[in-house]
Backbone bond lengths (Angstrom), bond angles and torsions (degrees), N, CA, C in turn:
res aa  C-N    CA-C-N  psi(-1)  N-CA   C-N-CA  omega(-1)  CA-C   N-CA-C  phi
1 X - - - 1.460 - - 1.542 110.02 -
2 X 1.327 115.73 143.97 1.482 117.64 179.83 1.469 110.38 -68.62
3 X 1.300 118.94 145.61 1.473 124.49 178.89 1.497 108.37 -97.49
4 X 1.361 115.96 121.31 1.458 121.55 -178.23 1.541 107.69 -96.72
5 X 1.281 116.64 129.31 1.433 122.03 176.31 1.528 111.35 -105.34
6 X 1.305 113.30 145.51 1.472 116.95 176.74 1.511 108.94 -63.84
7 X 1.328 116.51 138.89 1.487 119.32 176.54 1.557 110.88 -60.37
8 X 1.311 116.36 145.66 1.445 119.52 179.46 1.537 111.96 -59.26
9 X 1.298 117.58 142.49 1.432 121.29 177.05 1.538 109.44 -76.75
10 X 1.372 115.20 122.79 1.481 115.31 -177.06 1.510 113.92 -62.69
11 X 1.296 114.79 140.08 1.455 119.50 177.46 1.536 110.90 -81.53
12 X 1.292 116.35 170.03 1.475 118.21 177.83 1.527 109.41 -61.66
13 X 1.361 115.88 -37.65 1.464 118.09 -179.02 1.547 111.60 -63.37
14 X 1.395 114.00 -38.14 1.481 118.53 178.06 1.520 109.08 -63.04
15 X 1.329 116.27 -45.88 1.472 120.40 -177.04 1.515 109.74 -62.66
16 X 1.325 117.58 -41.87 1.448 119.69 179.55 1.523 112.01 -63.90
17 X 1.335 114.94 -38.92 1.454 117.74 -179.47 1.518 110.55 -65.30
18 X 1.308 116.45 -32.87 1.501 119.67 175.75 1.498 112.70 -72.45
19 X 1.310 115.94 -29.56 1.486 119.67 -176.00 1.530 111.17 -85.00
20 X 1.341 117.53 -22.66 1.452 119.45 -173.30 1.545 114.86 -55.05
21 X 1.346 117.75 -43.65 1.502 116.94 178.35 1.504 112.12 -59.27
22 X 1.335 114.48 -40.87 1.505 118.24 -179.87 1.512 110.52 -65.14
23 X 1.324 115.61 -46.51 1.477 120.40 -178.07 1.529 108.93 -63.32
24 X 1.301 117.08 -38.77 1.486 121.09 -179.63 1.549 108.73 -65.80
25 X 1.303 116.70 -42.18 1.465 120.24 179.39 1.518 109.76 -60.58
26 X 1.322 118.12 -44.61 1.459 120.97 -179.85 1.475 112.46 -63.54
27 X 1.326 117.00 -40.17 1.478 121.76 -177.80 1.553 110.39 -71.68
28 X 1.319 115.42 -19.51 1.487 118.04 -178.06 1.469 114.20 -80.52
29 X 1.372 120.09 -5.35 1.402 121.96 177.78 1.555 107.21 -58.99
30 X 1.338 114.32 118.03 1.475 117.80 -175.73 1.459 113.96 -76.63
31 X 1.311 117.49 166.23 1.491 121.56 172.41 1.502 110.28 -57.87
32 X 1.349 116.28 -36.20 1.459 119.94 -179.41 1.566 109.80 -61.64
33 X 1.313 115.75 -47.40 1.445 120.65 179.80 1.535 111.73 -62.56
34 X 1.318 115.80 -37.71 1.472 120.61 179.10 1.545 109.44 -65.28
35 X 1.304 115.96 -42.29 1.469 121.67 -175.18 1.566 109.20 -68.85
36 X 1.297 117.04 -44.07 1.491 121.63 177.43 1.565 107.37 -62.11
37 X 1.306 117.50 -49.63 1.477 120.77 -178.90 1.527 111.02 -60.39
38 X 1.342 117.50 -34.45 1.465 120.06 177.98 1.514 112.72 -64.97
39 X 1.303 115.93 -44.44 1.479 119.68 -178.72 1.505 111.13 -70.69
40 X 1.339 117.10 -39.62 1.455 121.28 177.87 1.492 112.29 -62.76
41 X 1.354 114.73 -36.27 1.467 119.82 177.16 1.548 109.43 -65.02
42 X 1.308 117.81 -42.31 1.457 123.01 178.53 1.553 110.77 -62.06
43 X 1.320 114.80 -28.33 1.475 120.24 -178.40 1.547 111.20 -93.99
44 X 1.347 115.20 6.09 1.490 119.92 -175.18 1.530 112.44 56.85
45 X 1.328 117.02 37.89 1.458 123.32 177.42 1.467 111.83 -121.66
46 X 1.330 116.85 41.68 1.462 123.42 -172.06 1.552 113.44 -54.86
47 X 1.308 116.53 -34.91 1.473 119.78 -172.72 1.543 112.84 -91.24
48 X 1.323 116.93 10.54 1.449 118.93 -179.31 1.530 110.30 -72.39
49 X 1.302 115.86 133.67 1.473 121.15 179.24 1.567 108.13 -93.94
50 X 1.336 114.24 134.27 1.474 121.40 -178.58 1.532 107.42 -104.72
51 X 1.338 119.38 110.53 1.474 120.82 177.46 1.540 112.39 -58.54
52 X 1.287 115.13 154.45 1.477 121.24 -176.09 1.516 114.08 -58.45
53 X 1.368 116.05 -39.44 1.473 118.36 -179.33 1.523 111.92 -67.90
54 X 1.318 116.44 -36.41 1.479 120.10 177.96 1.512 109.97 -68.81
55 X 1.362 115.45 -41.67 1.483 121.08 178.65 1.502 110.18 -57.91
56 X 1.332 118.88 -37.86 1.485 123.14 -179.38 1.533 108.04 -66.43
57 X 1.300 118.59 -42.61 1.453 121.72 178.52 1.561 112.08 -61.79
58 X 1.340 113.38 -43.03 1.453 120.31 -178.23 1.587 109.52 -67.99
59 X 1.313 114.30 -33.72 1.507 117.80 179.80 1.491 110.00 -66.20
60 X 1.331 115.75 -41.14 1.448 119.32 177.40 1.530 113.46 -64.38
61 X 1.355 113.81 -34.75 1.483 119.48 178.26 1.527 110.29 -72.48
62 X 1.327 116.76 -36.68 1.442 117.87 -179.74 1.519 114.51 -63.23
63 X 1.276 116.66 -34.15 1.460 121.60 179.25 1.506 112.88 -63.89
64 X 1.352 115.42 -16.21 1.470 119.79 -178.36 1.538 112.05 -97.17
65 X 1.306 117.03 -2.26 1.499 118.05 -175.92 1.536 112.84 -72.62
66 X 1.277 114.70 118.19 1.482 124.46 176.13 1.516 111.69 -133.65
67 X 1.325 116.76 -46.94 1.447 121.86 -172.03 1.535 113.92 -109.72
68 X 1.290 119.29 176.58 1.453 124.18 174.88 1.502 108.76 -56.21
69 X 1.339 116.38 -48.31 1.469 121.69 -179.41 1.491 112.13 -56.33
70 X 1.327 116.46 -37.33 1.475 120.26 179.22 1.531 113.28 -67.60
71 X 1.342 113.30 -39.27 1.479 118.08 176.39 1.511 111.40 -63.38
72 X 1.329 116.96 -43.07 1.473 120.99 178.21 1.532 110.60 -65.22
73 X 1.324 117.06 -39.57 1.483 122.25 -179.06 1.542 108.03 -63.46
74 X 1.376 115.08 -39.59 1.486 117.82 179.80 1.484 110.00 -64.94
75 X 1.353 120.46 -45.45 1.435 122.59 179.09 1.552 110.23 -61.67
76 X 1.277 116.25 -40.00 1.462 120.70 178.75 1.541 110.84 -61.22
77 X 1.325 114.73 -43.24 1.479 120.15 179.29 1.522 110.42 -63.47
78 X 1.386 115.31 -39.74 1.445 119.94 177.84 1.513 111.71 -61.06
79 X 1.366 115.67 -42.36 1.451 121.22 178.63 1.532 112.44 -63.35
80 X 1.340 114.37 -42.85 1.478 118.93 -175.85 1.523 110.97 -70.09
81 X 1.346 116.22 -43.34 1.497 121.19 -176.17 1.513 111.35 -68.96
82 X 1.350 116.78 -34.73 1.492 119.38 -177.51 1.530 110.88 -99.18
83 X 1.337 115.94 7.39 1.455 123.42 -179.02 1.521 112.39 52.40
84 X 1.321 114.77 49.38 1.488 121.25 179.82 1.571 108.76 -128.22
85 X 1.285 115.72 39.69 1.472 120.89 -175.59 1.551 111.96 -55.54
86 X 1.336 116.85 -38.77 1.450 121.01 -175.19 1.532 108.51 -69.51
87 X 1.356 113.85 -35.77 1.481 115.56 178.11 1.483 116.16 -68.03
88 X 1.355 116.89 -34.48 1.457 118.98 -175.99 1.491 112.52 -84.55
89 X 1.358 118.47 -13.48 1.469 121.54 -177.98 1.523 111.10 -58.86
90 X 1.310 117.24 -45.45 1.466 121.37 179.43 1.510 113.21 -65.71
91 X 1.340 116.60 -36.58 1.455 120.13 177.78 1.522 111.64 -68.42
92 X 1.325 116.85 -39.56 1.467 122.45 177.71 1.524 108.61 -62.43
93 X 1.345 114.43 -44.03 1.496 118.04 -179.39 1.528 110.82 -60.80
94 X 1.309 115.80 -41.26 1.461 120.66 179.56 1.584 111.08 -60.59
95 X 1.312 115.61 -47.90 1.461 121.63 178.43 1.533 109.91 -60.16
96 X 1.281 117.33 -45.94 1.483 121.14 -179.42 1.529 110.88 -65.02
97 X 1.325 117.26 -44.20 1.473 120.22 -176.98 1.525 110.12 -65.05
98 X 1.363 115.66 -49.21 1.483 119.71 -175.54 1.534 111.52 -65.17
99 X 1.283 117.53 -41.81 1.492 119.92 178.64 1.511 111.57 -70.14
100 X 1.344 118.13 -33.08 1.453 121.33 177.63 1.502 112.40 -65.54
101 X 1.328 116.70 -37.31 1.448 122.15 179.59 1.538 108.46 -67.03
102 X 1.328 115.67 -43.82 1.482 121.18 178.64 1.517 110.87 -59.87
103 X 1.283 116.07 -52.40 1.469 123.51 -178.47 1.525 111.69 -60.44
104 X 1.316 115.94 -39.84 1.491 121.23 -179.89 1.509 109.98 -64.64
105 X 1.322 118.48 -41.55 1.486 121.02 -177.39 1.547 109.33 -67.16
106 X 1.310 117.45 -27.99 1.411 121.99 -176.32 1.549 113.94 -93.14
107 X 1.308 114.57 -1.90 1.455 120.81 -172.29 1.518 115.21 -57.07
108 X 1.310 115.35 -37.92 1.482 120.09 -175.90 1.513 114.42 -100.57
109 X 1.313 116.09 6.88 1.489 120.19 176.89 1.502 108.93 -82.22
110 X 1.340 115.57 120.13 1.498 120.68 -175.37 1.521 109.96 -76.08
111 X 1.309 113.89 166.13 1.473 122.76 -179.26 1.550 110.35 -58.18
112 X 1.304 116.48 -34.21 1.489 118.74 -177.50 1.505 110.76 -71.29
113 X 1.330 118.68 -18.12 1.479 122.70 178.23 1.501 111.78 -99.92
114 X 1.317 117.31 7.76 1.450 121.12 175.74 1.495 108.19 -106.60
115 X 1.337 117.36 119.70 1.433 120.23 -175.34 1.530 113.94 -70.17
116 X 1.323 116.00 146.84 1.467 120.89 172.47 1.532 105.69 -82.14
117 X 1.336 114.02 127.58 1.462 121.56 -171.20 1.515 112.58 -116.81
118 X 1.305 116.42 122.06 1.472 121.79 173.41 1.518 108.92 -103.09
119 X 1.337 117.01 129.56 1.447 122.15 -177.62 1.504 107.95 -115.19
120 X 1.360 115.97 128.95 1.470 121.47 178.38 1.494 109.31 -113.80
121 X 1.312 116.36 129.99 1.458 120.58 174.64 1.580 110.98 -74.43
122 X 1.297 113.36 -34.80 1.472 119.25 174.69 1.470 111.69 -156.17
123 X 1.328 116.87 164.33 1.449 122.91 -172.84 1.546 110.24 -96.85
124 X 1.322 117.27 -45.43 1.459 118.99 -172.86 1.550 107.88 -136.04
125 X 1.324 118.46 106.14 1.475 125.63 -2.62 1.524 111.12 -72.19
126 X 1.336 115.07 150.78 1.466 119.41 -176.55 1.550 112.16 -68.76
127 X 1.313 115.81 131.31 1.460 118.01 -179.71 1.544 108.22 -138.49
128 X 1.331 115.71 117.60 1.449 122.44 -179.05 1.514 110.31 -83.00
129 X 1.307 117.33 128.62 1.506 120.00 177.28 1.511 110.01 -76.35
130 X 1.319 114.29 130.43 1.465 120.63 -179.57 1.537 111.76 -126.66
131 X 1.297 114.91 27.69 1.469 119.90 -179.11 1.493 111.93 -67.73
132 X 1.329 115.75 127.12 1.477 122.43 179.84 1.501 110.54 -58.59
133 X 1.320 116.24 -38.37 1.485 121.68 178.93 1.485 112.25 -63.68
134 X 1.369 119.88 -46.58 1.393 122.75 -178.92 1.502 110.60 -70.78
135 X 1.310 119.72 -38.98 1.449 122.63 175.92 1.556 111.32 -58.90
136 X 1.317 118.70 -39.37 1.451 121.80 176.89 1.521 109.46 -69.82
137 X 1.290 118.00 -39.01 1.506 120.71 177.54 1.514 110.72 -63.04
138 X 1.294 117.28 -38.24 1.480 122.34 177.26 1.521 109.52 -61.58
139 X 1.329 117.10 -43.76 1.480 117.77 179.11 1.505 111.39 -66.68
140 X 1.294 119.09 -40.27 1.457 122.78 -179.61 1.483 110.12 -62.29
141 X 1.361 118.20 -39.05 1.436 123.66 -174.92 1.571 113.53 -84.69
142 X 1.284 118.15 4.84 1.447 121.57 172.95 1.503 116.15 99.96
143 X 1.327 117.00 21.05 1.452 119.36 176.00 1.522 113.61 -121.31
144 X 1.275 116.29 178.28 1.505 122.14 176.52 1.524 106.89 -124.27
145 X 1.315 118.39 113.83 1.461 120.00 -179.70 1.571 112.03 -68.28
146 X 1.308 114.42 138.93 1.476 120.04 175.28 1.540 109.68 -139.09
147 X 1.320 115.32 151.65 1.464 118.29 174.16 1.514 110.73 -116.56
148 X 1.367 114.58 12.73 1.451 119.98 179.72 1.538 107.44 -105.18
149 X 1.321 115.11 111.58 1.442 122.88 -169.30 1.541 113.87 -54.44
150 X 1.325 117.43 -48.81 1.471 119.44 -174.53 1.536 114.19 -68.72
151 X 1.314 114.95 -13.47 1.480 119.08 -179.87 1.542 110.97 -85.55
152 X 1.296 118.81 -12.01 1.463 122.72 -169.70 1.546 114.08 -65.86
153 X 1.315 114.94 126.17 1.442 119.96 170.41 1.537 111.36 -90.40
154 X 1.297 114.15 -25.33 1.482 120.29 175.10 1.549 106.80 -141.17
155 X 1.328 114.74 143.67 1.476 119.20 177.49 1.538 106.00 -123.50
156 X 1.333 115.46 132.13 1.457 123.51 176.52 1.511 109.39 -114.51
157 X 1.324 115.83 133.36 1.437 120.87 176.64 1.541 106.44 -111.10
158 X 1.359 115.80 122.09 1.453 119.01 178.04 1.519 108.39 -95.35
159 X 1.291 116.91 90.53 1.489 119.29 -179.07 1.527 105.40 -162.18
160 X 1.335 114.81 106.53 1.464 119.43 -178.52 1.539 113.28 -82.48
161 X 1.346 117.76 -2.11 1.446 120.75 -179.39 1.516 109.90 -72.85
162 X 1.319 116.49 138.63 1.446 120.93 -177.44 1.547 113.30 -62.84
163 X 1.316 115.84 -24.94 1.451 122.03 -179.80 1.568 112.77 -63.50
164 X 1.337 115.21 -17.08 1.460 119.35 -178.81 1.480 111.70 -58.58
165 X 1.360 117.58 -32.63 1.441 120.30 -177.99 1.549 113.14 -67.45
166 X 1.344 114.57 -30.30 1.468 117.15 179.46 1.504 111.66 -80.98
167 X 1.350 116.25 -10.60 1.478 119.90 -179.73 1.512 112.47 -92.96
168 X 1.287 119.28 -6.80 1.479 121.78 -177.79 1.509 110.96 -54.98
169 X 1.314 123.12 -41.09 1.478 122.96 177.88 1.538 111.33 -55.90
170 X 1.324 117.48 -37.31 1.509 118.56 178.31 1.547 110.32 -62.89
171 X 1.370 114.24 -35.96 1.463 118.82 -179.79 1.547 108.80 -64.41
172 X 1.321 117.45 -41.51 1.426 120.29 -176.41 1.496 114.01 -73.90
173 X 1.337 115.71 -9.63 1.500 121.33 176.29 1.508 111.04 -76.94
174 X 1.340 116.39 -13.62 1.487 121.98 177.76 1.505 106.64 -79.62
175 X 1.347 120.31 112.88 1.466 121.05 -177.79 1.507 115.06 -57.12
176 X 1.374 117.07 -38.98 1.480 119.63 179.10 1.503 112.22 -63.76
177 X 1.295 117.56 -40.22 1.445 122.12 177.99 1.500 111.37 -71.50
178 X 1.314 116.97 -44.25 1.472 122.34 -179.33 1.525 112.30 -59.78
179 X 1.377 115.29 -30.22 1.487 118.86 -177.45 1.535 111.88 -94.57
180 X 1.304 117.23 5.01 1.474 119.33 -176.12 1.499 111.82 -78.44
181 X 1.310 118.95 160.06 1.470 123.16 176.58 1.549 109.78 -64.23
182 X 1.305 116.29 -29.93 1.473 118.97 -178.75 1.539 110.03 -61.08
183 X 1.265 118.67 -42.57 1.505 121.25 179.04 1.509 108.97 -76.31
184 X 1.313 118.53 -38.73 1.469 120.43 -178.78 1.510 111.72 -62.62
185 X 1.351 115.23 -36.63 1.470 122.37 -174.72 1.549 112.27 -101.02
186 X 1.337 114.39 8.70 1.486 117.53 175.83 1.561 112.12 64.37
187 X 1.329 114.49 42.88 1.461 119.20 -176.72 1.526 110.93 -112.69
188 X 1.299 115.97 61.39 1.465 124.99 -179.92 1.582 107.01 -112.27
189 X 1.295 116.69 124.56 1.441 119.51 -175.28 1.543 109.09 -128.78
190 X 1.331 113.95 146.86 1.465 120.92 179.42 1.533 109.17 -122.30
191 X 1.316 115.85 124.98 1.445 119.96 177.48 1.552 107.57 -82.57
192 X 1.318 115.41 111.98 1.464 119.63 -179.26 1.552 112.88 -87.31
193 X 1.329 115.29 -11.64 1.443 119.46 174.40 1.522 110.96 -67.36
194 X 1.318 120.52 120.26 1.480 122.95 -177.42 1.500 109.95 -58.65
195 X 1.328 115.08 138.71 1.471 124.45 175.78 1.527 113.34 55.37
196 X 1.341 115.60 41.84 1.456 118.98 -179.47 1.518 112.85 -56.76
197 X 1.280 117.16 126.47 1.479 125.52 177.64 1.495 114.21 58.25
198 X 1.328 118.91 18.14 1.441 120.00 179.98 1.522 114.33 -83.31
199 X 1.381 112.55 -18.27 1.474 119.02 176.06 1.550 106.78 -120.46
200 X 1.313 119.12 96.78 1.479 120.81 -177.26 1.538 111.73 -52.80
201 X 1.340 113.72 125.59 1.480 119.70 179.78 1.511 113.67 98.43
202 X 1.316 117.56 -20.85 1.488 121.51 179.80 1.524 110.29 -73.92
203 X 1.343 116.98 124.25 1.469 123.15 -175.07 1.511 110.65 44.93
204 X 1.321 115.49 48.83 1.457 124.82 -172.04 1.547 110.85 -60.43
205 X 1.287 118.98 -48.47 1.449 121.46 -176.10 1.549 109.41 -66.41
206 X 1.329 119.98 -43.59 1.446 121.02 177.27 1.509 111.96 -57.08
207 X 1.318 116.14 -43.96 1.490 118.97 179.37 1.502 112.26 -66.99
208 X 1.289 120.17 -39.56 1.488 120.44 177.00 1.532 109.28 -65.16
209 X 1.332 117.91 -41.64 1.446 121.40 179.83 1.484 112.61 -60.87
210 X 1.347 115.43 -42.56 1.474 121.49 -179.62 1.497 110.79 -63.08
211 X 1.326 117.44 -42.83 1.447 122.41 177.80 1.555 111.82 -63.33
212 X 1.343 113.98 -41.98 1.483 119.07 -179.51 1.529 110.37 -63.81
213 X 1.331 115.29 -38.03 1.487 119.29 178.55 1.537 110.85 -62.47
214 X 1.319 115.85 -37.64 1.486 120.90 -177.91 1.512 109.66 -74.96
215 X 1.344 117.57 -44.10 1.475 121.02 -174.43 1.562 114.08 -77.38
216 X 1.334 113.87 -40.54 1.445 118.40 -173.71 1.566 110.13 -130.63
217 X 1.311 118.08 66.66 1.459 121.21 -173.65 1.497 113.63 -63.04
218 X 1.351 117.09 -21.49 1.502 121.14 -178.81 1.553 110.39 -69.05
219 X 1.337 112.19 -26.83 1.505 117.45 -174.14 1.499 115.71 -107.06
220 X 1.331 116.12 -20.43 1.451 118.37 -173.67 1.543 113.22 -130.32
221 X 1.318 116.98 125.94 1.452 122.88 171.60 1.527 106.59 -139.38
222 X 1.339 115.01 104.07 1.453 119.97 -179.09 1.516 112.90 -104.04
223 X 1.316 116.04 -10.80 1.441 119.76 -178.56 1.522 115.63 89.72
224 X 1.331 114.12 18.97 1.500 116.19 -177.76 1.540 111.13 -92.21
225 X 1.336 119.61 -11.19 1.461 121.09 178.06 1.497 108.36 -63.90
226 X 1.368 115.30 132.71 1.452 119.90 -178.09 1.557 113.22 89.73
227 X 1.328 117.46 -16.83 1.409 122.39 179.53 1.508 109.36 -110.18
228 X 1.328 115.60 -53.73 1.470 121.30 -176.28 1.539 110.71 -103.29
229 X 1.308 117.78 -22.17 1.475 120.42 -177.15 1.539 108.41 -155.75
230 X 1.350 114.35 164.32 1.482 118.72 172.26 1.519 107.80 -152.15
231 X 1.352 111.94 158.65 1.434 118.41 179.03 1.536 108.42 -97.70
232 X 1.314 116.36 129.24 1.484 119.39 -178.57 1.539 106.60 -90.37
233 X 1.291 115.07 122.03 1.457 124.12 -179.87 1.509 109.99 -80.38
234 X 1.321 117.50 112.64 1.458 121.70 179.25 1.482 113.66 -86.44
235 X 1.323 115.78 -25.75 1.483 121.53 -173.70 1.513 111.09 -109.99
C-alpha cells in the first residue's frame, strides 16, 4: 500500500510569498481609482464599473485639479462619462454651496489677518510641501502659503504617524523655524488625517474645513479638531 505523508507545514516565508501578489495588487490602487471610488461612494454607486477608456480620461482630468472649479469640473466629467449627470448634480451643488459659504465669510478678512502658512510633509529629513493644490486650498481657507520657514505664522505637519511627536525636537533645531512666529505663538499643527491633501479632490470639503479651522478659528468651527488635526502644545 502507498504510504501517505502529511503535507509540509508552510513556513512564514512560504505564506508571505503567497501573499505578495495580493498585497502588491492592493498597493497598486492608484490615486485615480481612490478618487473615483470616493465620489461613487458619495453617490451611493459603489458597485459601478469604470471602463478603462473612461478611467484614462478621468486620470488626465485629475492631474489638472488645483482649484474649486477644477474639482467641480472633475465631478462633471465623471457624471458625463458614466452617464450619471443627475446623480452628480446634487454633489456639485453641495461643493458649490459649502465653498461659497466659506469664501463669503473670508471676503472681508484683510491680508494682514491671513496667516502665512508653512506646510511640512515630514520633519526628518525636512521636506516642505509645495503642492499647487494644497497652496490653493490654503488661500481658499484664509491663509497665505509660504515656503520660507522664518516667515511662518503657522506651521502644519502632514504626517499621521505617531512617531511625528517624537520628531518635534528635530524641527526646533532648525534656527529659521525656531525663530518663527509660529513657534513663538505656539502655532504648530499636525494633520492626523492620513494622506491629507495627497489626492486632490479627495474629501475636499473636509480638508478645506480643517484648514479654515486652523487659520481662522474665530470664524470656523466644524468639529474636525481632534479628528482630522490637532494643535501641538510647545509650552
